[in-house]
C-alpha positions, 0 to 999 in steps of 0.5 A, spaced: 875 583 982 870 586 986 870 592 980 874 593 974 876 600 972 875 603 965 881 607 965 885 599 965 891 599 962 892 593 956 897 590 960 892 588 964 887 585 960 893 581 957 894 578 963 887 577 966 885 570 968 878 566 964 874 569 970 876 576 970 876 577 962 868 575 963 867 579 969 870 585 965 867 583 958 860 583 962 861 589 965 863 592 958 858 590 954 852 591 959 855 599 960 854 599 952 862 600 952 863 597 946 870 600 944 873 597 951 870 589 948 874 590 942 881 591 945 880 585 951 878 581 944 884 585 940 890 583 947 886 576 950 884 571 947 880 568 952 875 574 951 873 570 944 870 563 948 868 566 954 861 566 955 859 572 961 852 570 961 847 565 965 844 563 958 852 562 955 852 568 950 859 571 949 860 578 947 859 577 940 852 574 942 850 581 946 853 585 941 849 582 936 843 582 940 844 589 941 844 591 934 852 593 934 854 593 926 860 597 927 863 593 933 860 586 930 865 587 924 871 588 928 870 583 933 868 578 927 875 580 924 879 579 930 876 572 931 877 571 924 883 567 925 879 562 929 873 561 926 871 555 931 870 562 935 864 564 930 860 556 932 860 558 939 853 557 941 849 559 947 844 555 951 839 555 947 844 552 941 844 559 937 850 562 934 851 570 933 849 568 926 843 565 929 841 572 932 843 575 926 838 572 922 833 572 927 834 580 927 834 580 920 840 583 920 844 584 912 849 587 914 852 582 920 850 576 916 854 578 911 861 580 914 859 573 919 857 568 914 861 571 908 867 566 907 864 561 911 858 558 908 858 552 913 856 556 919 849 558 915 847 550 916 848 549 924 843 548 928 841 550 935 837 546 940 830 546 937 833 543 930 833 551 927 839 553 922 840 561 921 837 560 914 830 557 918 831 563 923 830 568 917 825 566 914 821 564 921 821 572 922 820 574 915 826 576 915 826 577 907 833 580 906 837 576 911 833 569 908 836 571 901 843 573 902 844 567 907 840 563 901 846 565 896 851 565 901 849 557 900 848 556 893 852 562 890 849 559 883 844 555 880 848 549 878 850 549 887 845 544 889 839 548 894 841 546 901 834 543 903 837 541 909 837 547 912 830 549 911 827 544 917 826 543 923 825 538 928 817 538 928 817 537 920 816 545 919 820 548 913 820 554 911 815 555 907 810 552 912 813 558 917 812 563 912 805 562 910 803 561 918 805 568 920 803 571 913 809 573 910 807 572 903 813 576 900 818 571 903 814 565 902 814 566 894 821 568 894 822 560 896 816 558 893 821 559 888 828 557 890 825 551 893 820 548 889 820 542 892 818 545 899 811 546 896 810 538 897 813 537 904 809 536 910 809 537 917 808 534 923 801 532 922 801 531 915 799 539 912 803 542 907 804 549 905 796 549 902 793 546 908 796 552 911 794 557 906 786 554 906 786 555 913 788 562 913 781 565 911 782 573 913 788 573 908 783 573 902 778 577 900 772 572 900 773 572 908 773 580 910 768 584 911 768 591 909 765 597 911 762 601 905 766 606 906 773 602 907 771 597 901 771 605 897 778 606 899 780 599 899 777 599 891 781 606 891 789 602 893 794 600 888 798 594 890 803 591 885 805 584 884 810 579 888 815 578 882 822 574 883 828 578 886 834 575 881 840 575 884 844 581 882 838 585 883 838 583 890 846 584 892 846 590 888 840 593 892 843 589 898 850 593 897 847 599 896 843 598 903 849 597 907 853 602 904 848 608 904 846 612 910 840 610 914 835 614 911 831 619 914 824 619 916 819 624 914 811 625 915 807 620 911 805 628 908 813 629 906 814 622 904 807 622 899 810 630 896 818 627 895 815 621 891 811 625 887 817 629 885 821 623 883 815 620 878 815 627 875 823 626 874 822 619 872 816 620 867 820 626 864 826 622 863 822 617 860 818 621 855 825 626 854 828 620 852 822 617 847 822 624 843 829 626 843 833 618 841 831 617 834 837 612 834 832 608 839 825 609 838 819 605 841 818 598 839 812 596 838 806 594 842 809 601 847 814 602 852 814 600 857 818 604 862 812 609 860 807 605 861 811 604 868 811 611 869 804 611 869 802 606 873 806 609 878 804 616 878 796 614 878 799 610 884 801 615 888 795 619 885 790 615 889 794 615 896 795 622 896 788 623 895 786 619 900 790 622 905 788 630 902 781 627 904 783 626 911 783 618 912 789 618 915 795 615 913 795 610 919 788 607 917 790 608 909 797 604 910 792 598 915 787 597 909 793 598 904 796 592 908 789 588 908 789 589 900 796 586 899 795 581 903 790 578 900 792 580 893 799 576 894 795 570 898 792 569 891 798 569 888 801 564 893 796 559 891 797 559 884 803 558 885 802 552 890 797 549 886 802 550 879 808 547 882 805 541 887 802 535 884 798 534 889 792 531 886 793 525 883 788 521 884 788 514 883 783 509 879 776 514 877 778 520 881 771 518 885 774 515 891 781 520 893 781 517 899 782 510 896 789 508 896 790 510 904 791 503 907 791 506 914 787 510 916 791 512 923 797 515 919 796 522 916 801 520 911 802 518 903 808 518 899 807 515 892 810 515 886 816 512 890 817 518 895 817 523 890 811 525 890 805 526 896 797 526 895 794 531 898 787 528 900 790 522 905 798 522 907 802 517 912 809 516 914 812 511 910 818 512 913 819 505 917 825 504 923 830 501 918 828 507 913 830 512 917 836 509 919 838 508 911 836 516 910 838 520 917 842 525 914 849 527 916 846 531 923 842 526 925 835 530 924 833 531 917 832 525 912 834 525 906 835 521 899 842 520 896 842 528 892 841 530 900 834 533 899 828 531 904 823 527 901 815 528 903 813 525 909 820 524 912 820 526 919 826 527 924 827 522 929 825 526 935 818 525 931 814 518 933 811 515 927 806 512 932 804 517 935 797 519 934 794 527 933 786 529 932 789 534 927 792 527 923 785 523 923 781 529 919 785 528 913 782 533 909 785 536 903 786 544 901 779 544 898 775 541 904 779 546 909 778 552 905 770 551 903 770 550 911 773 557 912 769 560 906 775 561 901 772 561 895 778 564 892 782 557 893 775 553 892 774 555 885 781 555 883 782 547 885 775 545 882 777 550 876 784 545 874 782 539 879 775 537 877 775 530 882 777 534 887 769 536 888 768 527 891 774 529 896 771 526 903 774 527 910 773 522 916 766 523 917 765 522 911 762 530 909 764 533 902 764 540 900 757 540 899 756 538 907 762 543 910 761 549 906 753 548 909 755 546 916 759 552 916 755 557 914 759 558 908 753 561 903 759 564 898 761 558 897 754 554 898 752 559 891 759 557 888 757 550 888 750 551 887 752 553 879 756 548 878 751 543 875 755 538 873 755 532 878 751 536 881 745 531 883 751 527 886 754 532 891 749 535 894 745 529 896 750 526 901 750 524 908 755 524 912 757 517 918 751 520 922 746 520 916 746 527 915 744 531 909 746 538 907 738 540 910 741 537 917 746 540 917 743 547 915 739 546 921 743 545 926 746 550 930 754 552 932 758 553 939 758 561 936 754 566 932 756 564 925 753 570 922 754 577 921 749 580 925 749 583 932 742 580 936 740 574 938 733 576 935 737 577 927 741 571 928 735 567 929 731 571 923 738 569 919 739 561 921 732 561 918 733 563 912 739 560 911 735 554 912 730 555 908 735 558 903 738 550 903 732 547 902 729 551 896 735 551 893 734 543 891 728 539 888 722 537 893 724 530 897 732 531 894 735 531 902 734 524 906 728 525 911 731 522 917 738 521 919 741 515 923 738 517 929 731 518 926 732 526 927 729 530 921 731 537 920 726 540 923 727 536 929 735 539 930 732 545 928 728 546 934 733 543 938 739 547 937 736 553 937 732 553 944 737 557 947 737 562 942 731 563 941 730 565 948 735 571 947 733 573 941 725 573 944 729 577 951 733 582 946 726 584 943 722 585 949 726 589 952 727 593 946 719 594 945 719 596 952 724 602 951 721 604 944 714 603 945 715 608 952 718 614 946 712 612 942 707 613 948 711 620 950 711 623 943 703 621 941 702 624 948 705 631 946 702 630 939 696 628 941 696 636 945 700 638 939 694 637 934 689 640 938 692 646 938 692 651 933 697 657 933 694 664 934 687 663 935 681 662 931 676 667 928 670 668 933 666 670 927 667 663 923 672 659 927 677 659 922 684 659 924 687 666 925 694 664 921 691 659 916 694 663 910 702 662 913 706 657 910 708 655 917 702 654 919 701 649 914 707 646 916 706 646 923 698 643 922 701 637 917 707 635 922 703 634 928 698 630 924 703 626 922 706 625 928 701 624 932 699 618 926 706 614 926 707 615 933 700 610 934 703 606 930 709 604 933 706 604 940 701 599 936 707 595 933 711 595 939 705 592 943 704 587 938 711 584 939 711 584 946 704 579 946 708 575 940 708 567 942 715 568 940 715 562 936 721 560 932 717 561 925 715 568 927 723 570 928 723 569 920 718 574 918 714 577 923 717 578 930 722 582 925 718 586 919 714 589 926 719 591 929 722 594 922 716 598 921 715 600 929 722 602 929 720 607 922 714 609 924 718 611 930 723 616 926 718 619 923 714 620 929 720 624 932 722 628 925 715 630 925 714 633 932 721 637 931 718 640 925 711 641 928 715 644 934 719 648 930 714 651 924 710 653 931 715 656 935 717 660 929 710 665 930 713 667 936 720 669 933 719 671 927 719 678 928 725 680 932 730 674 932 727 671 925 734 670 923 737 667 930 731 662 930 733 657 926 740 656 929 736 655 936 731 650 933 738 646 931 741 646 937 734 644 942 733 639 937 741 636 938 738 631 943 733 628 940 737 627 933 742 623 938 737 618 940 735 617 933 742 617 931 744 611 936 738 607 933 740 608 926 745 603 927 740 597 929 735 599 924 740 598 918 742 591 921 734 590 921 733 592 913 739 589 911 737 582 914 731 583 912 731 585 905 737 580 904 736 574 900 742 569 903 745 571 909 753 573 910 758 569 914 762 573 919 769 572 920 773 571 926 781 574 925 
């Protein structure tokens, strides 16, 4: 059959063989002639199971992928009598419900899976269920809908065996890793036991959250202006979505037409009108309903309406200021992420019984018997310790715990036990990440998540003694990774201070040794090698002076002092910093020399000449002359000063200690003098030239002077960020860590 006629009669479709119907369905689907596809499904049952693409997709797969909601509903009705058609999987093992769940299309998920809960549990080649795919792609509504299909009420057992794939990742792991915190919040409330599950490398959801410093406010750097906008934005907290409210909302969304898209400003105006109407209803009900007086403690509706009004008012003001809705939306998303991540952290720490230390709590890793295994089951497998965790399932136990699908270990209730792995994952497999055995507080300290460090220490004070495989505690990791905020937080805790700050790692390195060691990339939030070096010295001195004299051990196991390590690891950055200072000083000294030359000539020239009888300036009583005389002298003085400072930098020895105070202060003093000399020479030029235009072009002189000063002002503006960085680096006591997204 070389071609397919679009006007083919129903009799022709009904008589087609399997190959003909495949070609017909493929061509009509590729041309988006979906009504013809529906007609083929109605008249020829061979079309129901026909795989029309190389990847094994049926026409129903393609309709779902194309988002054809009405067509999908018609096709599902036609094949509902033979529900085996809905279980057809393509080469990747995906059913039509897998594709609909991955897209997050609730309407298609509803028509395919409603009344067919078994479809939600079908696994694809990656051992992923449609429920798992909905969570993997952050489709909250689709996930909740599929969840309520599996568990229509609280008495129904939750489908934990649908929530994990072959590599050990659960839906909670995936949602936290992808920063779908609104979905993760719902998952924690629906599947509380998932908080205790670990993946293949032994990471719990709390481990993953601690590995995301940008998800917290302490791990994000905002400019001063963005910080003001950030604080003006109001964000709602996450709330548990009840089943009946969710069903009502989704049904209303499906039944209603798609809302029209308006520009952000129009949306704000509409929201204002809605809020005003809501407030009017609340206040009207409050004043006109004598049978329902306001309860003691205030009217919640009244406060909610006022809060909504303030929230929209702040958003509208930001838009009216010309900041643009895109930038505001970006900052709003960032603040939502920061606020919701703290909520997720609190829920994880509240729900997980992870910090249950044995003995006295002084050695949380002592319970581990096999240091090469990252999993550890405690209390018969009902709980998992956070410190060191190992897969305790032997081959015999795995056979006993294997579920119906043969992929997920289950107990008698059908719920996966912590640490149980799919058969595809070998428990003998070793992984570098598995051998680290870092607890969430150690990961949080290493990444600078002060919120998590503070919260864990508040709930579990003994966690301060946690160690990783290199025997580095929370203090050593914070110092090594230049997490100054975490280190300052620990300094404020006076309890057990001496016992944790004097610890050393496997190599005998104390906190001072690690402070002297430079990592592989620039650790500080400051540009330029010279300023990086300045903050390295400040960090070393801050750690050294934060503890009493002789508090840290002097030598490590390689007989190196902290100063030896500092000199060895900072050789390259000292060289780069010296080259940067030389280039900067040479460029600025040329400008300072030119200004000094012009200022000297200007200072020795008197506008209008002098009187012959006494040699006094002719224009000495004019204000412009006084301004000219003072400005020219100031320009000469500061330009010479700047030139001397830059020459002092060029002739410096560029030793390590010079980058701490001497060189940055010389550069700061030189740039300050250079800026002042530039401003003074411009003022003297304008004041001296004013006498030429004061009679005929008096009012036109000022715009001309402003335009003339622009080129030189651009140079000052270009160097101003460097000047600000110098001031910040010089006067800030404790350096600030840079952040990697």
